[in-house]
LOBA-169680 format. One record per atom (N, C-alpha, C, CB): residue number from 0; x, y, z. Coordinates in steps of 0.02 Angstrom, whole numbers, plus 50000, padded with zeros to 5 digits. Glycine has a CB too. Layout:
N
[NUM,[X,Y,Z]],
...
This chain:
227
[0,[56566,54444,55857]],
[0,[56521,54443,55822]],
[0,[56509,54426,55768]],
[0,[56509,54476,55822]],
[1,[56486,54359,55744]],
[1,[56482,54344,55681]],
[1,[56417,54367,55616]],
[1,[56487,54277,55693]],
[2,[56458,54381,55563]],
[2,[56396,54403,55523]],
[2,[56415,54388,55443]],
[2,[56379,54490,55537]],
[3,[56375,54366,55403]],
[3,[56380,54357,55352]],
[3,[56351,54421,55301]],
[3,[56356,54297,55351]],
[4,[56399,54440,55272]],
[4,[56367,54497,55227]],
[4,[56342,54489,55137]],
[4,[56425,54554,55231]],
[5,[56292,54504,55123]],
[5,[56263,54511,55056]],
[5,[56249,54569,55034]],
[5,[56210,54480,55049]],
[6,[56216,54581,54967]],
[6,[56213,54648,54939]],
[6,[56102,54642,54938]],
[6,[56273,54653,54837]],
[7,[56075,54678,54970]],
[7,[55988,54671,54970]],
[7,[55955,54732,54965]],
[7,[55955,54639,55037]],
[8,[55887,54723,55000]],
[8,[55849,54775,55024]],
[8,[55808,54787,55076]],
[8,[55821,54788,54991]],
[9,[55777,54831,55107]],
[9,[55714,54837,55152]],
[9,[55677,54908,55211]],
[9,[55730,54779,55195]],
[10,[55673,54886,55260]],
[10,[55644,54946,55299]],
[10,[55636,54896,55371]],
[10,[55558,54985,55259]],
[11,[55616,54960,55420]],
[11,[55614,54954,55494]],
[11,[55588,54990,55509]],
[11,[55659,54954,55530]],
[12,[55548,54969,55572]],
[12,[55520,55020,55608]],
[12,[55544,55022,55703]],
[12,[55435,55007,55592]],
[13,[55577,55048,55712]],
[13,[55630,55036,55793]],
[13,[55579,55094,55828]],
[13,[55745,55068,55790]],
[14,[55571,55072,55896]],
[14,[55533,55100,55947]],
[14,[55577,55126,56001]],
[14,[55486,55052,55973]],
[15,[55576,55207,56019]],
[15,[55597,55211,56068]],
[15,[55545,55264,56112]],
[15,[55665,55225,56057]],
[16,[55555,55243,56186]],
[16,[55500,55264,56229]],
[16,[55501,55335,56280]],
[16,[55493,55204,56273]],
[17,[55462,55386,56287]],
[17,[55466,55433,56320]],
[17,[55408,55444,56371]],
[17,[55477,55478,56279]],
[18,[55416,55425,56421]],
[18,[55351,55438,56477]],
[18,[55352,55501,56505]],
[18,[55349,55389,56541]],
[19,[55299,55544,56507]],
[19,[55276,55590,56518]],
[19,[55246,55563,56604]],
[19,[55228,55613,56454]],
[20,[55277,55624,56660]],
[20,[55226,55595,56712]],
[20,[55165,55596,56722]],
[20,[55235,55610,56758]],
[21,[55127,55550,56752]],
[21,[55070,55578,56748]],
[21,[55062,55653,56815]],
[21,[55015,55507,56757]],
[22,[55001,55678,56762]],
[22,[54989,55765,56813]],
[22,[54931,55747,56861]],
[22,[54954,55852,56754]],
[23,[54945,55747,56923]],
[23,[54898,55736,56979]],
[23,[54850,55799,56988]],
[23,[54939,55723,57047]],
[24,[54845,55837,56916]],
[24,[54787,55855,56902]],
[24,[54705,55841,56886]],
[24,[54803,55871,56875]],
[25,[54736,55802,56824]],
[25,[54690,55744,56789]],
[25,[54708,55675,56789]],
[25,[54684,55756,56719]],
[26,[54753,55657,56833]],
[26,[54756,55591,56817]],
[26,[54774,55545,56776]],
[26,[54724,55579,56816]],
[27,[54824,55581,56726]],
[27,[54813,55550,56647]],
[27,[54889,55534,56666]],
[27,[54786,55609,56561]],
[28,[54900,55488,56617]],
[28,[54992,55452,56606]],
[28,[54987,55445,56512]],
[28,[55009,55332,56660]],
[29,[55041,55488,56523]],
[29,[55036,55509,56427]],
[29,[55108,55475,56406]],
[29,[55036,55620,56399]],
[30,[55115,55429,56367]],
[30,[55170,55393,56330]],
[30,[55187,55404,56269]],
[30,[55161,55335,56328]],
[31,[55254,55448,56250]],
[31,[55249,55457,56177]],
[31,[55300,55397,56159]],
[31,[55273,55540,56147]],
[32,[55277,55386,56087]],
[32,[55340,55345,56070]],
[32,[55369,55364,56000]],
[32,[55323,55265,56070]],
[33,[55417,55349,55985]],
[33,[55460,55358,55923]],
[33,[55466,55341,55864]],
[33,[55500,55348,55930]],
[34,[55417,55316,55820]],
[34,[55438,55288,55777]],
[34,[55491,55249,55742]],
[34,[55429,55311,55764]],
[35,[55535,55302,55747]],
[35,[55580,55318,55706]],
[35,[55582,55249,55645]],
[35,[55649,55334,55752]],
[36,[55553,55292,55585]],
[36,[55529,55277,55520]],
[36,[55592,55260,55461]],
[36,[55484,55341,55498]],
[37,[55643,55312,55474]],
[37,[55703,55314,55443]],
[37,[55784,55290,55447]],
[37,[55703,55360,55443]],
[38,[55765,55249,55470]],
[38,[55811,55185,55507]],
[38,[55844,55169,55427]],
[38,[55753,55101,55556]],
[39,[55811,55155,55393]],
[39,[55824,55104,55338]],
[39,[55840,55038,55354]],
[39,[55875,55125,55299]],
[40,[55829,54995,55404]],
[40,[55824,54934,55423]],
[40,[55791,54878,55433]],
[40,[55835,54935,55450]],
[41,[55775,54815,55413]],
[41,[55729,54792,55452]],
[41,[55746,54725,55426]],
[41,[55656,54820,55447]],
[42,[55699,54675,55450]],
[42,[55719,54609,55500]],
[42,[55678,54551,55412]],
[42,[55650,54608,55621]],
[43,[55692,54513,55404]],
[43,[55660,54476,55382]],
[43,[55663,54385,55398]],
[43,[55670,54500,55326]],
[44,[55643,54348,55368]],
[44,[55652,54271,55418]],
[44,[55708,54255,55388]],
[44,[55592,54201,55415]],
[45,[55757,54225,55419]],
[45,[55819,54176,55409]],
[45,[55809,54126,55341]],
[45,[55826,54124,55482]],
[46,[55757,54096,55339]],
[46,[55745,54063,55280]],
[46,[55725,54091,55214]],
[46,[55704,54025,55294]],
[47,[55734,54141,55198]],
[47,[55718,54186,55145]],
[47,[55776,54159,55082]],
[47,[55727,54274,55174]],
[48,[55744,54167,55046]],
[48,[55791,54184,54973]],
[48,[55826,54240,54961]],
[48,[55753,54186,54914]],
[49,[55879,54259,54978]],
[49,[55910,54327,54995]],
[49,[55926,54329,54904]],
[49,[55992,54329,55066]],
[50,[55938,54289,54872]],
[50,[55940,54286,54808]],
[50,[55879,54330,54738]],
[50,[55939,54214,54812]],
[51,[55834,54318,54790]],
[51,[55781,54315,54750]],
[51,[55763,54417,54786]],
[51,[55713,54228,54772]],
[52,[55772,54433,54809]],
[52,[55773,54508,54840]],
[52,[55788,54576,54793]],
[52,[55830,54507,54894]],
[53,[55718,54628,54764]],
[53,[55751,54662,54708]],
[53,[55700,54725,54748]],
[53,[55740,54630,54610]],
[54,[55719,54766,54717]],
[54,[55684,54829,54730]],
[54,[55622,54831,54658]],
[54,[55749,54901,54731]],
[55,[55539,54841,54684]],
[55,[55486,54848,54652]],
[55,[55473,54899,54628]],
[55,[55446,54834,54677]],
[56,[55487,54974,54683]],
[56,[55467,55018,54653]],
[56,[55474,55086,54712]],
[56,[55399,54994,54624]],
[57,[55449,55151,54686]],
[57,[55447,55204,54724]],
[57,[55394,55237,54736]],
[57,[55481,55240,54706]],
[58,[55359,55259,54790]],
[58,[55298,55306,54791]],
[58,[55296,55352,54854]],
[58,[55230,55263,54789]],
[59,[55271,55422,54834]],
[59,[55286,55481,54887]],
[59,[55227,55432,54935]],
[59,[55263,55587,54859]],
[60,[55235,55482,55009]],
[60,[55199,55449,55060]],
[60,[55187,55491,55108]],
[60,[55229,55395,55086]],
[61,[55161,55492,55161]],
[61,[55152,55534,55210]],
[61,[55167,55464,55266]],
[61,[55072,55580,55209]],
[62,[55221,55471,55307]],
[62,[55222,55423,55352]],
[62,[55229,55475,55436]],
[62,[55293,55365,55329]],
[63,[55212,55429,55489]],
[63,[55197,55438,55553]],
[63,[55249,55450,55593]],
[63,[55165,55391,55575]],
[64,[55276,55490,55639]],
[64,[55337,55508,55663]],
[64,[55343,55473,55748]],
[64,[55341,55596,55656]],
[65,[55286,55484,55754]],
[65,[55262,55507,55842]],
[65,[55190,55458,55825]],
[65,[55242,55624,55869]],
[66,[55198,55425,55896]],
[66,[55138,55405,55926]],
[66,[55122,55402,55993]],
[66,[55127,55352,55909]],
[67,[55054,55430,56015]],
[67,[55040,55447,56091]],
[67,[54995,55406,56127]],
[67,[55013,55513,56099]],
[68,[55003,55387,56176]],
[68,[54941,55363,56199]],
[68,[54945,55388,56276]],
[68,[54931,55280,56188]],
[69,[54855,55399,56296]],
[69,[54858,55432,56363]],
[69,[54818,55389,56390]],
[69,[54836,55506,56372]],
[70,[54837,55370,56440]],
[70,[54805,55320,56485]],
[70,[54768,55357,56553]],
[70,[54867,55266,56509]],
[71,[54677,55391,56531]],
[71,[54648,55447,56588]],
[71,[54614,55384,56634]],
[71,[54578,55521,56552]],
[72,[54642,55390,56705]],
[72,[54613,55341,56749]],
[72,[54547,55345,56740]],
[72,[54628,55348,56817]],
[73,[54520,55425,56750]],
[73,[54442,55424,56760]],
[73,[54395,55364,56700]],
[73,[54416,55516,56744]],
[74,[54424,55380,56617]],
[74,[54389,55361,56592]],
[74,[54406,55278,56604]],
[74,[54385,55395,56534]],
[75,[54479,55255,56617]],
[75,[54474,55177,56638]],
[75,[54423,55139,56690]],
[75,[54535,55162,56664]],
[76,[54405,55196,56728]],
[76,[54379,55174,56789]],
[76,[54294,55178,56768]],
[76,[54406,55226,56858]],
[77,[54259,55213,56724]],
[77,[54217,55198,56701]],
[77,[54199,55132,56651]],
[77,[54210,55245,56686]],
[78,[54254,55118,56610]],
[78,[54250,55052,56581]],
[78,[54262,55001,56613]],
[78,[54281,55045,56536]],
[79,[54292,54993,56659]],
[79,[54300,54944,56712]],
[79,[54221,54944,56743]],
[79,[54364,54968,56771]],
[80,[54178,54980,56752]],
[80,[54123,54966,56782]],
[80,[54058,54944,56731]],
[80,[54111,55028,56824]],
[81,[54102,54928,56680]],
[81,[54037,54911,56613]],
[81,[54059,54837,56593]],
[81,[54042,54975,56524]],
[82,[54020,54814,56622]],
[82,[54036,54727,56581]],
[82,[54073,54714,56507]],
[82,[53954,54689,56563]],
[83,[54030,54752,56481]],
[83,[54062,54743,56401]],
[83,[54106,54797,56404]],
[83,[54006,54752,56331]],
[84,[54139,54840,56443]],
[84,[54188,54873,56421]],
[84,[54276,54850,56412]],
[84,[54178,54922,56461]],
[85,[54314,54854,56372]],
[85,[54401,54844,56360]],
[85,[54416,54858,56437]],
[85,[54448,54911,56294]],
[86,[54471,54798,56446]],
[86,[54509,54793,56504]],
[86,[54572,54860,56480]],
[86,[54540,54700,56515]],
[87,[54564,54848,56393]],
[87,[54627,54891,56381]],
[87,[54595,54974,56350]],
[87,[54685,54844,56314]],
[88,[54616,55028,56398]],
[88,[54564,55094,56380]],
[88,[54622,55140,56364]],
[88,[54505,55128,56451]],
[89,[54686,55144,56347]],
[89,[54722,55208,56335]],
[89,[54680,55199,56264]],
[89,[54819,55212,56341]],
[90,[54698,55276,56236]],
[90,[54682,55322,56186]],
[90,[54734,55326,56157]],
[90,[54658,55381,56200]],
[91,[54747,55319,56083]],
[91,[54805,55309,56029]],
[91,[54784,55348,55986]],
[91,[54819,55240,55998]],
[92,[54845,55380,55970]],
[92,[54843,55441,55907]],
[92,[54911,55433,55888]],
[92,[54824,55530,55929]],
[93,[54903,55440,55797]],
[93,[54975,55444,55796]],
[93,[54971,55513,55753]],
[93,[55019,55373,55759]],
[94,[55037,55553,55780]],
[94,[55064,55615,55763]],
[94,[55103,55627,55717]],
[94,[55089,55638,55804]],
[95,[55105,55686,55697]],
[95,[55184,55725,55669]],
[95,[55188,55681,55592]],
[95,[55276,55702,55737]],
[96,[55159,55688,55570]],
[96,[55154,55666,55490]],
[96,[55204,55682,55451]],
[96,[55099,55695,55454]],
[97,[55251,55664,55391]],
[97,[55298,55678,55375]],
[97,[55302,55668,55299]],
[97,[55336,55650,55414]],
[98,[55329,55698,55249]],
[98,[55320,55671,55184]],
[98,[55380,55627,55162]],
[98,[55309,55728,55135]],
[99,[55383,55571,55142]],
[99,[55445,55512,55141]],
[99,[55411,55492,55058]],
[99,[55442,55429,55222]],
[100,[55482,55451,55030]],
[100,[55487,55411,54995]],
[100,[55481,55346,55017]],
[100,[55529,55421,54970]],
[101,[55453,55310,54997]],
[101,[55429,55226,55011]],
[101,[55476,55176,54955]],
[101,[55328,55214,54990]],
[102,[55500,55157,54955]],
[102,[55555,55095,54917]],
[102,[55517,55016,54941]],
[102,[55659,55101,54961]],
[103,[55492,54996,54913]],
[103,[55462,54927,54905]],
[103,[55512,54870,54886]],
[103,[55408,54931,54851]],
[104,[55517,54829,54902]],
[104,[55570,54767,54895]],
[104,[55517,54700,54900]],
[104,[55639,54766,54968]],
[105,[55538,54674,54852]],
[105,[55510,54593,54883]],
[105,[55561,54539,54879]],
[105,[55443,54558,54838]],
[106,[55532,54467,54906]],
[106,[55603,54415,54914]],
[106,[55539,54352,54921]],
[106,[55676,54432,55006]],
[107,[55573,54298,54895]],
[107,[55534,54229,54907]],
[107,[55554,54203,54955]],
[107,[55536,54180,54860]],
[108,[55525,54165,54996]],
[108,[55522,54137,55065]],
[108,[55477,54070,55088]],
[108,[55500,54193,55104]],
[109,[55473,54046,55145]],
[109,[55443,54002,55165]],
[109,[55382,54019,55154]],
[109,[55457,53986,55219]],
[110,[55308,53986,55155]],
[110,[55232,54030,55162]],
[110,[55245,53994,55206]],
[110,[55158,54034,55118]],
[111,[55189,54028,55257]],
[111,[55176,54051,55336]],
[111,[55123,53982,55341]],
[111,[55132,54150,55354]],
[112,[55128,53954,55399]],
[112,[55086,53924,55409]],
[112,[55008,53926,55411]],
[112,[55106,53913,55442]],
[113,[54997,54001,55425]],
[113,[54930,54018,55411]],
[113,[54900,54020,55362]],
[113,[54917,54061,55424]],
[114,[54935,54028,55319]],
[114,[54925,54043,55228]],
[114,[54911,53975,55201]],
[114,[55004,54077,55181]],
[115,[54835,53966,55190]],
[115,[54805,53909,55157]],
[115,[54828,53917,55073]],
[115,[54718,53909,55172]],
[116,[54838,53971,55055]],
[116,[54883,53973,54988]],
[116,[54954,53961,54969]],
[116,[54880,54026,54967]],
[117,[54987,53955,55032]],
[117,[55040,53937,55025]],
[117,[55076,53988,54979]],
[117,[55038,53872,55008]],
[118,[55068,54059,54998]],
[118,[55108,54104,54951]],
[118,[55183,54124,54986]],
[118,[55062,54177,54935]],
[119,[55211,54113,54946]],
[119,[55307,54116,54938]],
[119,[55333,54205,54910]],
[119,[55340,54042,54849]],
[120,[55282,54225,54899]],
[120,[55315,54305,54863]],
[120,[55298,54353,54936]],
[120,[55254,54347,54769]],
[121,[55330,54389,54945]],
[121,[55349,54459,55019]],
[121,[55366,54511,54972]],
[121,[55434,54446,55087]],
[122,[55346,54567,55026]],
[122,[55338,54621,54992]],
[122,[55350,54662,55062]],
[122,[55267,54628,54945]],
[123,[55388,54708,55073]],
[123,[55425,54750,55125]],
[123,[55442,54823,55080]],
[123,[55503,54704,55156]],
[124,[55443,54879,55150]],
[124,[55476,54952,55108]],
[124,[55526,54980,55165]],
[124,[55406,55026,55086]],
[125,[55567,55022,55152]],
[125,[55590,55057,55181]],
[125,[55580,55123,55168]],
[125,[55637,55040,55182]],
[126,[55584,55191,55209]],
[126,[55560,55250,55193]],
[126,[55617,55297,55206]],
[126,[55497,55265,55229]],
[127,[55641,55340,55173]],
[127,[55673,55394,55155]],
[127,[55639,55444,55163]],
[127,[55694,55393,55100]],
[128,[55676,55515,55192]],
[128,[55659,55589,55186]],
[128,[55672,55593,55122]],
[128,[55696,55642,55230]],
[129,[55631,55640,55125]],
[129,[55651,55681,55034]],
[129,[55716,55704,55028]],
[129,[55607,55761,55012]],
[130,[55754,55726,55060]],
[130,[55822,55768,55063]],
[130,[55874,55708,55069]],
[130,[55827,55827,55133]],
[131,[55845,55647,55080]],
[131,[55893,55591,55075]],
[131,[55895,55550,54996]],
[131,[55869,55537,55136]],
[132,[55848,55567,54972]],
[132,[55842,55545,54898]],
[132,[55895,55604,54847]],
[132,[55745,55551,54873]],
[133,[55901,55565,54788]],
[133,[55955,55588,54760]],
[133,[55912,55646,54705]],
[133,[56006,55520,54725]],
[134,[55921,55725,54694]],
[134,[55876,55755,54686]],
[134,[55862,55732,54593]],
[134,[55892,55832,54714]],
[135,[55913,55698,54570]],
[135,[55899,55690,54482]],
[135,[55846,55635,54485]],
[135,[55978,55660,54426]],
[136,[55846,55596,54532]],
[136,[55787,55536,54553]],
[136,[55730,55575,54575]],
[136,[55809,55480,54621]],
[137,[55714,55610,54620]],
[137,[55676,55647,54635]],
[137,[55646,55691,54574]],
[137,[55705,55676,54683]],
[138,[55684,55719,54544]],
[138,[55644,55749,54476]],
[138,[55611,55709,54425]],
[138,[55689,55786,54435]],
[139,[55641,55644,54431]],
[139,[55617,55602,54362]],
[139,[55548,55582,54387]],
[139,[55669,55526,54336]],
[140,[55570,55553,54462]],
[140,[55501,55514,54486]],
[140,[55432,55600,54480]],
[140,[55521,55471,54603]],
[141,[55454,55651,54499]],
[141,[55394,55696,54501]],
[141,[55375,55680,54425]],
[141,[55410,55785,54523]],
[142,[55385,55672,54369]],
[142,[55358,55703,54309]],
[142,[55331,55631,54251]],
[142,[55429,55759,54274]],
[143,[55342,55569,54317]],
[143,[55282,55524,54304]],
[143,[55315,55461,54319]],
[143,[55248,55526,54227]],
[144,[55281,55402,54298]],
[144,[55300,55340,54314]],
[144,[55371,55329,54297]],
[144,[55257,55294,54283]],
[145,[55417,55295,54336]],
[145,[55489,55268,54326]],
[145,[55498,55194,54338]],
[145,[55537,55304,54373]],
[146,[55535,55179,54293]],
[146,[55534,55087,54314]],
[146,[55577,55064,54368]],
[146,[55563,55036,54251]],
[147,[55588,55017,54380]],
[147,[55604,54974,54453]],
[147,[55673,54985,54422]],
[147,[55569,54879,54474]],
[148,[55703,54967,54372]],
[148,[55768,54967,54357]],
[148,[55835,55058,54370]],
[148,[55753,54938,54273]],
[149,[55777,55092,54354]],
[149,[55783,55148,54355]],
[149,[55812,55173,54423]],
[149,[55727,55170,54335]],
[150,[55750,55159,54476]],
[150,[55778,55169,54545]],
[150,[55812,55136,54582]],
[150,[55744,55178,54578]],
[151,[55803,55063,54574]],
[151,[55876,55028,54586]],
[151,[55934,55050,54604]],
[151,[55897,55004,54540]],
[152,[55943,55072,54521]],
[152,[56008,55105,54524]],
[152,[56033,55149,54580]],
[152,[56012,55141,54471]],
[153,[55991,55173,54623]],
[153,[56003,55240,54650]],
[153,[56000,55206,54730]],
[153,[55937,55309,54624]],
[154,[56002,55142,54738]],
[154,[55997,55112,54815]],
[154,[56057,55053,54823]],
[154,[55910,55073,54830]],
[155,[56094,55059,54869]],
[155,[56157,54991,54892]],
[155,[56086,54972,54926]],
[155,[56254,55007,54957]],
[156,[56109,54899,54952]],
[156,[56088,54856,54991]],
[156,[56121,54802,55024]],
[156,[56050,54839,54967]],
[157,[56118,54809,55080]],
[157,[56163,54737,55124]],
[157,[56118,54725,55170]],
[157,[56246,54749,55169]],
[158,[56158,54648,55179]],
[158,[56116,54595,55235]],
[158,[56169,54591,55284]],
[158,[56093,54509,55205]],
[159,[56146,54559,55335]],
[159,[56194,54536,55398]],
[159,[56142,54494,55455]],
[159,[56232,54615,55440]],
[160,[56165,54416,55460]],
[160,[56154,54394,55511]],
[160,[56203,54396,55556]],
[160,[56134,54345,55504]],
[161,[56158,54409,55625]],
[161,[56206,54392,55681]],
[161,[56212,54328,55709]],
[161,[56194,54428,55731]],
[162,[56254,54324,55747]],
[162,[56268,54270,55779]],
[162,[56244,54279,55851]],
[162,[56338,54256,55772]],
[163,[56202,54262,55895]],
[163,[56176,54269,55989]],
[163,[56190,54223,56016]],
[163,[56100,54274,56015]],
[164,[56208,54253,56083]],
[164,[56227,54204,56136]],
[164,[56175,54172,56160]],
[164,[56260,54229,56190]],
[165,[56181,54110,56183]],
[165,[56117,54090,56226]],
[165,[56129,54031,56270]],
[165,[56055,54072,56179]],
[166,[56113,54009,56321]],
[166,[56102,53987,56364]],
[166,[56088,53910,56352]],
[166,[56062,54024,56388]],
[167,[56109,53855,56350]],
[167,[56081,53789,56344]],
[167,[56105,53749,56401]],
[167,[56099,53757,56279]],
[168,[56070,53683,56394]],
[168,[56100,53637,56460]],
[168,[56165,53611,56423]],
[168,[56043,53564,56493]],
[169,[56221,53593,56457]],
[169,[56269,53578,56491]],
[169,[56268,53489,56478]],
[169,[56260,53612,56567]],
[170,[56252,53457,56426]],
[170,[56265,53387,56408]],
[170,[56308,53337,56463]],
[170,[56305,53391,56340]],
[171,[56363,53383,56436]],
[171,[56429,53334,56467]],
[171,[56448,53330,56533]],
[171,[56492,53353,56441]],
[172,[56409,53401,56587]],
[172,[56426,53400,56648]],
[172,[56348,53394,56685]],
[172,[56475,53466,56665]],
[173,[56294,53384,56642]],
[173,[56239,53376,56689]],
[173,[56229,53305,56702]],
[173,[56176,53407,56666]],
[174,[56192,53290,56754]],
[174,[56181,53214,56770]],
[174,[56095,53201,56771]],
[174,[56220,53194,56853]],
[175,[56078,53137,56730]],
[175,[56037,53141,56747]],
[175,[56006,53070,56764]],
[175,[56016,53179,56714]],
[176,[55951,53070,56789]],
[176,[55948,53004,56836]],
[176,[55878,52974,56814]],
[176,[55950,53021,56927]],
[177,[55896,52897,56806]],
[177,[55827,52879,56765]],
[177,[55774,52861,56822]],
[177,[55836,52807,56706]],
[178,[55727,52858,56787]],
[178,[55658,52833,56839]],
[178,[55602,52819,56794]],
[178,[55628,52894,56897]],
[179,[55539,52824,56827]],
[179,[55485,52800,56801]],
[179,[55416,52851,56838]],
[179,[55487,52716,56817]],
[180,[55368,52867,56807]],
[180,[55313,52901,56820]],
[180,[55272,52865,56864]],
[180,[55281,52917,56764]],
[181,[55256,52855,56930]],
[181,[55205,52813,56964]],
[181,[55168,52850,56977]],
[181,[55216,52776,57017]],
[182,[55104,52847,56972]],
[182,[55041,52891,56987]],
[182,[55054,52963,57002]],
[182,[55002,52863,57046]],
[183,[55089,52975,56933]],
[183,[55102,53059,56909]],
[183,[55151,53082,56946]],
[183,[55039,53114,56919]],
[184,[55177,53033,56988]],
[184,[55260,53060,57018]],
[184,[55322,53043,56973]],
[184,[55281,53021,57095]],
[185,[55370,53068,56982]],
[185,[55416,53041,56948]],
[185,[55464,53011,57014]],
[185,[55450,53095,56893]],
[186,[55484,52950,57007]],
[186,[55517,52919,57057]],
[186,[55586,52885,57022]],
[186,[55466,52864,57092]],
[187,[55644,52900,57052]],
[187,[55725,52884,57047]],
[187,[55704,52808,57033]],
[187,[55784,52902,57129]],
[188,[55746,52765,56979]],
[188,[55755,52697,56989]],
[188,[55830,52691,57062]],
[188,[55777,52661,56897]],
[189,[55881,52739,57062]],
[189,[55926,52763,57117]],
[189,[55909,52810,57160]],
[189,[55980,52785,57095]],
[190,[55883,52792,57208]],
[190,[55851,52853,57255]],
[190,[55910,52880,57279]],
[190,[55799,52832,57322]],
[191,[55975,52851,57274]],
[191,[56043,52908,57275]],
[191,[56068,52927,57228]],
[191,[56099,52893,57303]],
[192,[56035,52935,57176]],
[192,[56054,52987,57108]],
[192,[56030,53049,57119]],
[192,[56021,52966,57034]],
[193,[56065,53102,57116]],
[193,[56044,53181,57124]],
[193,[56048,53211,57046]],
[193,[56104,53228,57182]],
[194,[55990,53214,57030]],
[194,[55982,53245,56978]],
[194,[56018,53320,56973]],
[194,[55916,53244,56971]],
[195,[56050,53326,56912]],
[195,[56087,53389,56908]],
[195,[56092,53437,56841]],
[195,[56153,53371,56924]],
[196,[56069,53485,56809]],
[196,[56089,53502,56750]],
[196,[56137,53571,56763]],
[196,[56024,53512,56704]],
[197,[56191,53565,56721]],
[197,[56246,53595,56710]],
[197,[56220,53659,56645]],
[197,[56306,53534,56690]],
[198,[56248,53714,56640]],
[198,[56220,53753,56593]],
[198,[56294,53786,56541]],
[198,[56170,53815,56638]],
[199,[56263,53801,56495]],
[199,[56339,53845,56465]],
[199,[56312,53896,56423]],
[199,[56400,53797,56411]],
[200,[56359,53955,56369]],
[200,[56344,53973,56340]],
[200,[56362,53956,56272]],
[200,[56344,54010,56360]],
[201,[56316,53954,56231]],
[201,[56308,53924,56154]],
[201,[56311,53974,56079]],
[201,[56232,53889,56155]],
[202,[56337,53970,56021]],
[202,[56327,54025,55989]],
[202,[56274,54005,55937]],
[202,[56392,54054,55962]],
[203,[56231,54052,55924]],
[203,[56157,54011,55882]],
[203,[56149,54067,55833]],
[203,[56069,53996,55937]],
[204,[56130,54072,55781]],
[204,[56120,54114,55715]],
[204,[56047,54127,55723]],
[204,[56140,54074,55638]],
[205,[56046,54205,55732]],
[205,[55989,54254,55730]],
[205,[55931,54213,55688]],
[205,[56014,54332,55692]],
[206,[55873,54231,55711]],
[206,[55817,54183,55664]],
[206,[55781,54213,55618]],
[206,[55764,54150,55701]],
[207,[55814,54302,55592]],
[207,[55809,54341,55568]],
[207,[55869,54369,55542]],
[207,[55778,54366,55598]],
[208,[55859,54381,55465]],
[208,[55931,54418,55419]],
[208,[55906,54524,55422]],
[208,[55928,54371,55293]],
[209,[55960,54543,55435]],
[209,[55942,54618,55435]],
[209,[55964,54634,55382]],
[209,[55965,54663,55486]],
[210,[55903,54670,55357]],
[210,[55920,54693,55295]],
[210,[55925,54768,55297]],
[210,[55872,54668,55244]],
[211,[55989,54804,55271]],
[211,[56000,54881,55270]],
[211,[55992,54912,55201]],
[211,[56073,54899,55295]],
[212,[55972,54969,55177]],
[212,[55972,54989,55152]],
[212,[55979,55073,55130]],
[212,[55947,54957,55151]],
[213,[56036,55075,55089]],
[213,[56088,55156,55085]],
[213,[56063,55214,55015]],
[213,[56194,55127,55062]],
[214,[56074,55239,55015]],
[214,[56053,55278,54965]],
[214,[56138,55266,54908]],
[214,[56029,55371,55002]],
[215,[56131,55273,54852]],
[215,[56196,55243,54821]],
[215,[56174,55293,54762]],
[215,[56206,55148,54805]],
[216,[56246,55341,54734]],
[216,[56249,55400,54706]],
[216,[56256,55344,54616]],
[216,[56326,55464,54746]],
[217,[56221,55343,54569]],
[217,[56246,55300,54527]],
[217,[56249,55315,54469]],
[217,[56221,55253,54528]],
[218,[56306,55337,54431]],
[218,[56313,55402,54370]],
[218,[56259,55320,54327]],
[218,[56437,55442,54324]],
[219,[56282,55278,54304]],
[219,[56215,55246,54273]],
[219,[56145,55260,54284]],
[219,[56214,55187,54288]],
[220,[56137,55253,54338]],
[220,[56053,55289,54346]],
[220,[56052,55362,54345]],
[220,[56014,55270,54422]],
[221,[56089,55410,54355]],
[221,[56074,55477,54329]],
[221,[56073,55477,54256]],
[221,[56122,55528,54354]],
[222,[56124,55451,54246]],
[222,[56089,55466,54164]],
[222,[56046,55445,54121]],
[222,[56120,55462,54125]],
[223,[56029,55369,54167]],
[223,[55986,55359,54130]],
[223,[55911,55385,54157]],
[223,[55995,55294,54115]],
[224,[55908,55429,54217]],
[224,[55856,55450,54228]],
[224,[55841,55511,54181]],
[224,[55854,55459,54293]],
[225,[55885,55540,54183]],
[225,[55885,55608,54140]],
[225,[55874,55612,54077]],
[225,[55938,55639,54142]],
[226,[55881,55550,54051]],
[226,[55854,55552,53978]],
[226,[55786,55549,53971]],
[226,[55878,55498,53938]],
């Protein structure tokens, strides 16, 4: 796998599913989704300006680690009889709130097609458990406002871009038959021509850059934080 390495920052929520069998007594299907907020990785568009990525700040937050879906057959049947009811009836609840530190970073990128203001400034965040953060940094943070530069000293950022294997048409080994549309139907100019498409595997760069943030014990950062 081809990968391009850089130094940078960010976050990601991966999802792992665990299904509980439906209970015969109450006809409920329960699904638990593990949000895994502490992976320290995320994806940003491949056309982002990676040299512009920088840490913006840190704050204490609470994050959800589990999301539960409950599909009650009786409740869904009631909704289906209501002309104004929703076809999507599972009940969703966020569970297992835990304390965390949110590290926010910014970067410049291409504006979204739907953005009439053509904004090129974007932010994202990664989340760390309290015990993953350097004690000196936690102590300085607890005393009040902390600068962006000090926070940045405690993190090592890297990015990579995967090469993905895709199936594409092999033009060298494909046969294309000339023809024209007649009354909405494609008619071959040569009735004996046999149209055939051949396929091959090709390497394509991923349309996303994977960003990983790791904690880094910085002597200069500790010295600055303890002043």
